[in-house]
PALUMLUM-461270 format. One record per atom (N, C-alpha, C, O): x, y, z. Coordinates in steps of 0.001 Angstrom, whole numbers, plus 524288, in hexadecimal, padded with zeros to 5 digits. Atoms other than C-alpha are relative to their C-alpha. Example, Ala and Ser with C-alpha at 12.3 -4.5 7.8 and 13.67 -1.06 7.14 Angstrom:
% residues 2
8037A7FB5A800008300C7EE6C81E7880384804B080000807908049D802997FCCC7FB5A7FFC4835667FBDC81BE47FCFE80442802DA7FEFB8089680383
% end
This chain:
% residues 226
7FFEB7FA3E7FECB9F83CA19B8883747FFAA8017C80637801C48054D8083D7FFDB7FEB57FA759F4B4A1859891F8805527FEFD802448070480206805977FB0D801EA7FE5EA01AEA11758945A8040B804707FED5807C180569801BC7FB677FBFD800D5A0905A1CF988CF87FED88046C8037A802978073880497801E47FB197FD20A019AA27698952F802067FF28804FE803F2802E08075C7FD63801677FA8AA060EA1FE78A1FC8058D7FFCE80061807C680109804767FAC87FF2180045A1371A1EFA89DBD8025E805E07FFCF805FA807BB802647FE757FA157FF56A1408A2D3389A287FF7F802AD804628027B8065480552800CA7FD8B7FB35A0E1FA309F8A751804747FEDF80424806B080228806DA7FC52801907FCBEA1723A28288AE9F80659801F87FEAB809E480164801DF7FB797FDDE80158A22B7A2E888A6F6801FA805E080240806818077A80207800DB7FAAB7FF32A2000A3C208ABE880032800B0806647FD3C7FDF1809007FFD37FDDC7FA15A2312A41CD8BA39800B3804E980137803AC8077E7FE757FEDA7FA6A7FF6DA2269A4E9C8C04C802A17FFAC8063B801AA7FCEA80A0C7FD667FE667FA65A2B5BA54108CB147FDC68058D801FC7FF7B8098E7FFF0801D97FB9D7FE18A23D9A5E3D8D2918048E80482802058091580348803137FC4C7FC697FDF9A2A3EA6B258D6E6800F57FF0B8051C7FDD37FD6F808627FE4D801B07F9BBA32D7A69E98E301801A27FB857FF7C803DE7FA67803977FF06805DE7FFDDA35A8A5B528DF0D8046A7FF8F7FBF180563802E77F8A07FC3F8025780423A3FF4A54BF8D76B7FED17F9E78009C7FC8E7F8298047B800A3804F080100A3FCBA46BA8D306804F77FCF37FFC5809027FF0F7FE407FAEB80357800CEA49AEA3B358D3817FD127FC1D7FCBF7F87E7FB037FDB98016E802D680358A4854A321C8C87E8026B7FA6A80122807207F9C3801DE7FECC8051D7FE63A4834A23618CB518002B7FD397FAC27FC7C7FDCD7F7B9800A180377803FDA4C53A19C78C0B0800887FA9C8016A803FD7F964804877FF07804A67FE27A4A76A0BEB8C1D0804C07FCC87FE2A805EB7F881800057FCAA802D3801F4A5548A08798BA07805CA8024F801998099A7FF89802887FB057FC537FE11A5FF9A13B48BDAE80064802448044280442804A5805DA800097FDD47F9F5A5B86A176C8CA867FE9D805D8800D67FBA4807B57FD8B801E17FB547FED9A598BA245E8CF7C802E7805097FC91807B5805187FC9E7FCEB7FC2C8046CA5D82A303B8C5818026280464804EC80043805E4808F87FD247FC807FC3DA6795A39428CC147FD57805A4800607FCD0807E9804948033E7F9C7800B6A6052A46D58C7B97FA637FF87801A87F74E7FC1D8003F805957FF0D7FEE1A5420A4BBE8CE1F7FD868028D7FB787FF95805E57F8B1804A57FD9B8044EA4834A4EB28C4CD7FDAF80571802437FB47805D180668802EC7FAD97FE5BA43F5A5CCC8C5C47F9C27FFD77FF697F6E97FC407FDF4805387FF057FF63A375DA629A8C7607FD947FF117F9978005B7FF937F5B2802668003C805E8A2D7CA60268BAEF7FE0A7FB027FE667FCEB7F80680200802A78049C801C1A282CA54E48B2D3804C87FE267FC72807388009C7F91C7FBCA802DD8031FA31DAA4A008AE497FEE17FB707FE3D7FA5B7FA247FF3A8017F8050980251A3225A3CD28A77A803637FB9A8026A8080C7FBF48038E7FBC5804747FE3AA3728A30808AC247FD457FA257FCF27F94B7FA1A7FA3E801018053B802E4A364BA21728A7547FBBF7FD65804267FD217FC58808A28040F802197FD41A29B7A1BF78ACBE800FD7FAF4801F1802D47F8367FE737FE3B803C97FD4FA2BE2A10528B6738052B7FD7C7FFC38065B7F8F6800E17FA3A801227FEF7A3A72A11828B51F80202804658037B8055D80390806D27FE807FAA47FCA7A3C2CA1F3C8BB3E7FBE080143803797F7468003C80288803AB7FD6E7FBA2A35E6A252F8C6EB801EB80501802EB8066880523804A47FDAE7FB877FE36A36C4A32D28CC337FDD27FFFD805767F9567FEEC806D580178800447FA5BA37AAA341B8DA84800D180640801B8805118087D801847FFA27F9AA7FFBDA341EA43008DE2D8022C800B68065C801E47FD53809C37FC957FD9A7FBA4A3B6DA4A428E9547FDE280694800997FDE6809CA7FD04801B17FAE67FF01A3628A56B48EF7C804F9802FC801DD80703801D08060E7FA717FD637FEFCA4288A5FF58EF6C7FF3A80531802C380311807D0803FF8015A7FA787FCDAA3BEAA6C258F646802917FEE98056E803877FA80807187FEF3800E87FB42A40B3A6F8E903747FB897FE848040F7F72480077803E7803F7801B97FD82A39ECA689D90DB880125800C0806FD805697FF90808DE7FED17FEB47F9AFA38E9A6C3E91D817FF727FA2D802567FC517F6DA800D4800EF805067FBBBA3ACAA60F2927BC80114802588053D8040180622805B47FE347FF207FA73A3B64A620493657802217FA14801737FFEA7F6157FFF27FD93803387FE00A44C9A58FB93D13800538006C8062D80321803FB807CC7FFB27FFB47FAEDA4312A56BC94BD38033C7FBBA802518038B7F786800017FD5B803AE7FD42A4B45A4F8995517801218016A8062A801C18060F807407FE707FE757FAD3A4E36A4F1D963FE805107FCA38013A805497F7DE800AE7FBA5801F07FEC7A5BD2A4D1E96840802A480210804E07FFBB80477807DA7FD867FE6C7FB60A65E8A504A97324803A9804377FE91805BE804227FA3C7FBE07FBE78004AA6E8DA5BF897471805517FDD7801E2805B57F950803737FB3F801477FE49A7D16A5C2F977D87FFA17FF0E805E3801C27FB29807BD801897FFEE7FA17A78DAA5E559865E7FB757FBEC801517F9AD7FC46805C5803E8804718000CA6EA9A52AA984F27FB3D8029A802007F8EA8012C805F6805B47FDD77FF4EA62D3A5B6E9849F7FCA97FEAC7FB1A7FE5D7FEFB7F69E80286801BC8044CA5742A56A197CEC7FDEC804F37FCEA7FB78808857FF01801C37FC1880394A54ECA5F34970347FCCC7FF167FC177FE4F7FBD87F8E0803C28010280545A49E6A5F419665F80129803B47FCB28016F808577FDEF7FFEF7FC3B804A8A4BF7A64D09598E7FCF07FDCE7FBE77FBD17F9317FB29802A0800B0804FFA4496A679594CD3803688026E7FC208052C806C47FD3A7FCFB7FE1880366A4C59A699A940B97FC71800B97FAA37F99F7FD247F91B8024C7FEC9804BEA46D3A6FDC93440803A58003F7FBA78074B803607FB7B7FC6F8013C803E5A4CE4A6B379282E7FC87800F17FAC87F80D7FF3B7FA5E801B67FE9880546A4A16A703F91A158034C7FD3C7FB22807B27FE877F9B07FBC8803AF80318A4EB3A6615910307FD447FEFC7FA787F8AB7FF927F9318016C801CF805ACA4E37A61CC9028D803D57FBA67FDB68080B7FAF27FFED7FC148037C8016FA54C1A57538FAE580365802557FB298018B805487F7D77FBEF7FEDF80453A60F2A592F8F1D67FE1C7FE057FB087FE4B7F95E7F9D78019F801DC8053DA5B6DA59528E4718038E7FD447FCB1802477F9857F9F67FBEC80301802F3A67D7A55A18DE79801237FAC080221804717F7F7800057FEFD805C27FD56A6766A49248E75C7FB647FD50801187FB807FA4A804D5804D0801C67FFB8A59E0A452A8E633800427FA1E7FEDC7FDED7F6E7801917FFE6805A380121A5D77A384B8DF66802977FD00804FF800E77F8AD8063F7FD0D802927FBDCA66C5A34EF8EB187FB967FF718044A7FA697FB3E80652803EB7FFFE7FB8DA5C4BA38D78F4E27FBAA7FA867FE5F7FACD7F717801A0803E4803788014AA524AA2FD68EDF6802A17F9C2800CE800967F613803217FD3B805917FEFAA5C02A24268ED85801A77FE5980591802237F9C6806F77FDDA800F47F9BDA609BA25C18FC527FC01800D5803337FC037FE1980728803AD7FE8F7FBFAA5521A2B4C902FA7FACA7FEFE7FDE37F7507FD7E800DB8069580062801D5A4881A2A978FA367FD8C805478002C8003080944800A9802B47FB358000CA3EC3A34A78F9F77FE9D8033C8048D7FD6E807E580467801527FE127FAC8A3C5FA364F90891805EA8020A80279806728028D807397FAFB7FEBD7FDF3A4A9AA3A7190A428007580383804AA80350802008083A800B87FBFA7FC12A4810A462D913487FE047FDAE804CD8000E7FEBC8090680243802C77FB24A3FFDA3E0191C88804757FCC28026E8050C7FCC0807347FD14804347FF4DA4A88A33C991C718059080189803AC807F37FEF7806F77FAB77FED37FE61A565BA3CCB91F2F7FFDC804F88037F80389805C18067F7FEF97FB267FCC0A5322A4A05925AE7FEE57FEE780562801DF80099808C18007A8010B7FA31A4D1EA44E593234804587FE0F802D9805D77FFB28071D7FA6F801F97FE3EA592AA3D05933ED804FC802B9801D280773802D2805F37FAF67FC828002BA63ADA4556931087FEEB804808042980232805FD8075A801937FBA37FC50A5BF7A5027938668008A7FF17806338024A801FC8099E7FF12801A57FA07A5B7BA48F5944C5806347FE788013D8080E7FEA2805AD7FA50801827FEF5A69C5A44AB9433680295804DC801A48049C80585805F37FD547FAA97FFF7A6ECFA5268940F67FE6280322804FA802138050D807638024E7FD667FCCBA65CDA590594B2B8024E7FD48805E6803548005E809717FEAA803247FBADA6A1BA4E129562B80699801A78011680882802E0805547FA5A7FF8A80009A78EAA4FD495265802688056C8016A806CF805CE803507FEC37FAF57FF57A7930A5EC29535D7FE2B8014F8051D8015D8032980831801BD7FF397FA6AA7128A603495F6A802F17FD8980461803D07FFF0808747FC0E802207FBD4A7990A56DF967268051880376801AD8070C80343806117FB1D7FC227FF32A8536A6114965DF7FF438045A802BE8030F806B4804868015D7FB327FC6CA7E28A6BF196CEE7FCE17FF01804C87F9537FBC4804A180340800127FB99A78D5A6D5F97A417FBC0803477FF817FC19807557FCF1805667FE3A80086A6AB7A70F397BAD80066806A3800267FE45809247FCA37FFA87FA2380057A6D8CA7F6C97EA080227801FC7FB037FFFF805907F8A17FD6F7FED080510A7638A80799730F7FCC67FFC27FBBC7FCCF8032D7F85A80441800DD80443A6B59A7ACB96A627FC668054D7FFF97FA48806627FBCA802FC7FB047FF5AA63FDA883296F0F80346804847FDDF8022C807617FA2B7FCF47FBB6800D0A6E16A911596ED7802BD8007C7FA8E802D8804B27F83C7FE728004F80417A74D6A8C4C963217FC9E7FD917FB267FE9C7FA6B7F81C804A1802A9802CFA6848A88B295B15802CA800D07FA32803467FCD37F78D7FF1F7FFBE80541A6DC2A8E8594DF0804137FD1D7FE63804717FBB87F9CD7FA9980298801B4A7B4CA87A294ECD7FE3D7FA087FF9F7FFFE7F7297FC2F8025A8050E80064A73C1A7AFF951A07FC877FF0E7FB457FC3C7FACF7F9088031F800958056DA6AE9A7D289464E802A1800427FB608007A7FE8A7F76F7FC487FF44803DAA75C3A801693D9A803D37FB5B7FF48805C77FA677FAFE7FE3B804397FFDFA7C6CA742D941A27FCEF7FB297FD747FEF57F7E77FA8E8038C803FA80221A70C1A6B7893E807FF29800C17FA9A7FEE57FD027F799800B87FF77805B6A6EB9A71B3931D6803C27FDB77FD5B802D37FADD7F9987FBB3800E68032CA7C70A6FBE92E11800877F98C7FED8801227F7D37FA657FFF3805207FFA6A7CB9A61259318E7FC9A7FDF27FCCB7FE1C7FA5B7F9F88053780238801A4A6F2FA5E8392C6B800DA800E47F8F47FF5A7FD8F7F5D57FFE27FF928056AA7264A642391E91804357FC187FE3E803987F9AC7FA227FCEE8046A80209A7E03A5B1F91DD37FE0C7FAFA7FFE77FF217F84A7FC11802FB805217FF04A766DA4F28922287FC127FF927FAC27FC347FBEC7F7A0804E87FFC5804A4A6B0BA523A91815803217FFE47FB63801D07FCA77F8167FD408002A80679A74E1A54DA90C04802517FA9F7FF56803977F9397FAEB7FE188054E801C1A79E2A465F90E7E7FBCE7FCF07FE097FCF77F8837FC8E80472802E180183A6B37A424590A967FE87802327FB767FB03800157F8F3801747FCAA805B0A6AA8A4C558FE8C7FA8080370801EB7F6A58044A7FF2C8055D7FC0B7FE1CA6092A553F9075A8026C8059C800B9806B08064D802D37FE0B7FB427FF2AA61FFA635A907137FCD78021B804A47F835800D7804DA802637FD597FD35A5EB0A6B8A912B08000B805247FFDB8043980756800C58004B7F9E5800EEA5ACEA7936910B17FFBD80396805B3800F8808328064C8000C7FCB77FBA9A585DA7C1B91ED47FF487FC80804837FC427F8C7804318003C802A57FB5BA5A15A76F792C427FFDF803548059B8034F806568071C800357FC4B7FAB5A55CEA7CF09395D7FD517FCF2804AD7FA377F94A8044D802718025C7FAD7A524FA7985947087FB2A80331801A97FBAA807BC80327803C37FCED7FF97A443CA7CFC948CC7FE007FF52805D67FABA802A480700801BD8016F7FB71A41A8A777B956FB803F97FDAA803B48067D7F9EB802097FBA38024E7FCACA4AE4A7480962B97FD507FFF1805FF7FBC6804038080B801DB7FF357FAFEA4601A707997019803837FBD880345806447F84F801857FBC1803F07FC97A4CDFA69D197BEF7FCB37FDF1804077F8547FFAD8050980359802D27FB23A48A9A60C79875A7FEB7803248038D800C28077F8037F802BA7FD557FC14A4100A6547992CA804E880258803EF804F68070C804F27FCAF7FEE27FC9FA4C9AA65CD99BDF80416804A57FEA880626807B7801BA7FC077FB948029DA5525A6E88993357FC4F8048B7FE9E7FE1C808FE7FEEE803717FBF7800B5A494EA767598FB57FE65803A0805727FDDF8086880579800827FE1C7FA85A46A6A78DF99E9780469802F080120803B18072F803427FB467FEB37FE59A5446A7BB59A05B80168805817FD0A8042E808D07FF297FF747FAB080263A5423A8724996207FD3D803CC8019A7FEE68083B80270804197FC4F7FD69A47E4A8CCF99AF8800FE80223804AB80071806D28059A7FCDC7FDC17FAD7A4DE4A8D129A8B580418803867FEEE8040180779801AB7FC897FCA880149A58DCA93A09A3467FE048044F7FDB37FFCD8085E7FF91801627FB0C80187A5246A9D7699BE17FC3B8033F803D37FBE98080980389803117FCF47FB24A4879AA0979A85A80494802E88032C8046A8079A804317FB4A7FDE97FC95A55F3AA2299B067802238046F7FD75803518084B800137FD6D7FA7780362A5B41AAC089A6017FC5A8036B7FFE47FE24807E27FFE1803A37FBE080049A4EC2AB3509A5817FF548028C805C07FEA4807488063E7FFFC7FEBE7F9C3A4E51AB4129B551805108031080033804E58078F801E87FB087FC697FF8EA5C9CAB8CB9B4737FF79805257FD098012F809417FEDA7FFFA7FAD5802B9A5A02AC2D39AAC47FC91803EF802FD7FDB08089B8033C803FD7FC507FD9FA4E25AC8359B281802C08018680548801D2805FB806D27FDBA7FE887FB66A5637AC8579BF3580477804437FE298050C80837800D57FBDF7FBE8801FDA616AACFFF9B7957FD8C8054A7FE867FFDF809667FF718032E7FC6380171A5715AD8BF9B2617FE4C8032C805287FEEB807EF8055E802157FD907FA5FA5163ADBD69C0CB804D380243801B9804E080707802597FB107FD8C7FDDBA5F71ADDD39C59780119805EF7FD1C8013780A337FF537FEC67FB07802A4A6279AE7AD9BAD57FCC4804228007A7FE59808AC800868041E7FB947FF9CA5581AEEA19BC287FFF3802A8805F17FE918072A806E37FFFD7FE217FA73A5713AEFC69CAFC8051B8034F80059804E68076D802D27FB3D7FC8680084A652EAF52D9C8AF7FEC88048A7FCFC8012E808777FE61800617FB41802CAA6084AFF009BF247FC57803E7802E57FC6F808AB80244804197FC2F7FCA3A556AB03F59C8C38035B801D880441802AC8065F805BB7FD0F7FE107FC3EA5F7AB04BF9D322802D7804967FE82802F18084D8018F7FC4F7FD1D801CAA68E1B0C7F9CA897FC88804AB7FE867FE97809027FEBF803B47FC188011DA5D48B14BE9C6A37FEBF802E88053C7FF37807B1805628012D7FDE37FA10A597BB17619D5868045B8038680160803CD80825802987FB8C7FC907FE95A6732B1B8A9D802800EA804D57FCE5802E98089F7FF157FF187FC0480394A67C7B24889CC9C7FBC880450801AD7FCB2808FC80258804947FBE37FDF8A5A53B2A7D9D0D88016B80221804A080047806C5805297FEC77FDDD7FA73A5F72B2C5B9DEFF80455804337FFA48049E80813802787FAA57FCDA800DBA6C1AB32879DA527FDEB804D07FDFF7FF71808F97FFDF802807FBBB802A9A63FFB3B7C9D1D27FCE9803D38034A7FD5880898802E6802DA7FCE07FBDAA5ABDB3FD79DCB48038880339804368025C8076B8063F7FCB47FE377FBCAA6613B41E89E5E8802E9804517FDD28042F807E1800CB7FDDB7FC54801DFA6C8EB4A1B9DC557FD28804EF7FF8A7FF0A8094C80043804567FB6E7FF5EA603FB526C9DB1C7FF28802F8804577FE79807BA804318005D7FDAA7FB6AA5F10B548E9E8BB803CB8028E80155802C780684803DD7FAFA7FDC77FEDEA6D1AB58419EA2C80081805887FC318037C809087FD9A7FFCF7FB7D80335A6BABB62A39DFD27FCA7804C58014D7FDF48095580084803607FB117FEB1A6023B6A919E4AD7FEE17FEB0805557FA407FF5480676800B57FF6D7F9D8A611BB68389F3AE801B48062B800B78048B808C27FDD37FF257FA767FE2FA60DEB75999FB49803197FE9D8049F801B87FAE0807507FC708003B7FABEA6B43B7673A06377FDC8804A38035A7FE098092F801CF801CC7FCBB7FC55A6560B7D22A113A803C78017C804F08051A7FE0E8080A7FB687FED67FCC1A6F46B84A9A19EC7FCF580399805127F87A8054C804A48016D7FD7E7FB00A6D40B8B4EA27747FF94806507FE47803128080B7FB777FF997FA8D80080A69A2B99F7A26A380410802D1801B8805AB8069C7FF3D7FB567FD567FD57A7478B9DDCA2F838049D8009F7FD3F80803803E67FE2A7FB51800DA80272A7DC1B9999A261B7FF54801D77FA8C802818005F7F740801367FD33805ABA7848BA121A19C97FFA5806308015C7FC46807DF804597FECD7FA688000EA7C7EBAFCDA18E77FA95803047FDF97F8C6802397F9968046A7FDAE8014FA7028BB8EDA19987FB6A7FD9A800B97F73C7FEF97FEC9805C1803A07FF01A66ADBAEA9A1E9C7FE6380214804C1801818025080868801987FE937FBD6A5DFCBB40BA280D7FB257FB90801567F7ED7F9B97FE45803B5803A87FDF1A560EBAB04A30B07FB8F802A5802807FC12805F5805F38051C7FD6B7FED2A47ABBAE7DA32507FDA67FC89805897FDC37F7BA80585801F4802927FB82A41AFBAAE5A400D7FA65800B57FFDF7F7A67FEDA8035A
% end
């Protein structure tokens, strides 16, 4: 009776929500089709169920590499990934259960270094969306080779070496000073023009209301009083 209970218990296994199972048979090997969520049966001591979490998982991939103009660049990439459920048996046979840990950091660093090397440091800043798109496109292709689906790929962090950072800061300061000088010149010109307009207005007013005084001898009917 006890042996029967143990056999019955060993014959049942559960696949929790958000998971799938790969069934391994000692005689026939790994079954092609993944097992869905729920309670299932297997042959005790002959078959074994290997669970895979198939929900989307986030991962950060960080690397330090060089740009096209040999500037040091540190990047962090955020990747949202999941296994291709239809290829779980292949993933188990080729990579095991820690497939994402074995694959994503490696191909992530590979793609990041390859793409960053094609851009100057300044272009990495001004063309960040293009760079991010290139990284996403290449990484999607590389991940698909390992039956991994990437739902989202984005650059979350990008910094440069001290020399380039100081150069950028100096350029920004120079631009700010140039803008300030331009503003001062424009304001001075506006004030000068306002002064000219004001002076012209005052001169016109004086001209309009001036009283011309003429000698009495030249005015008919004028009597000089002594």
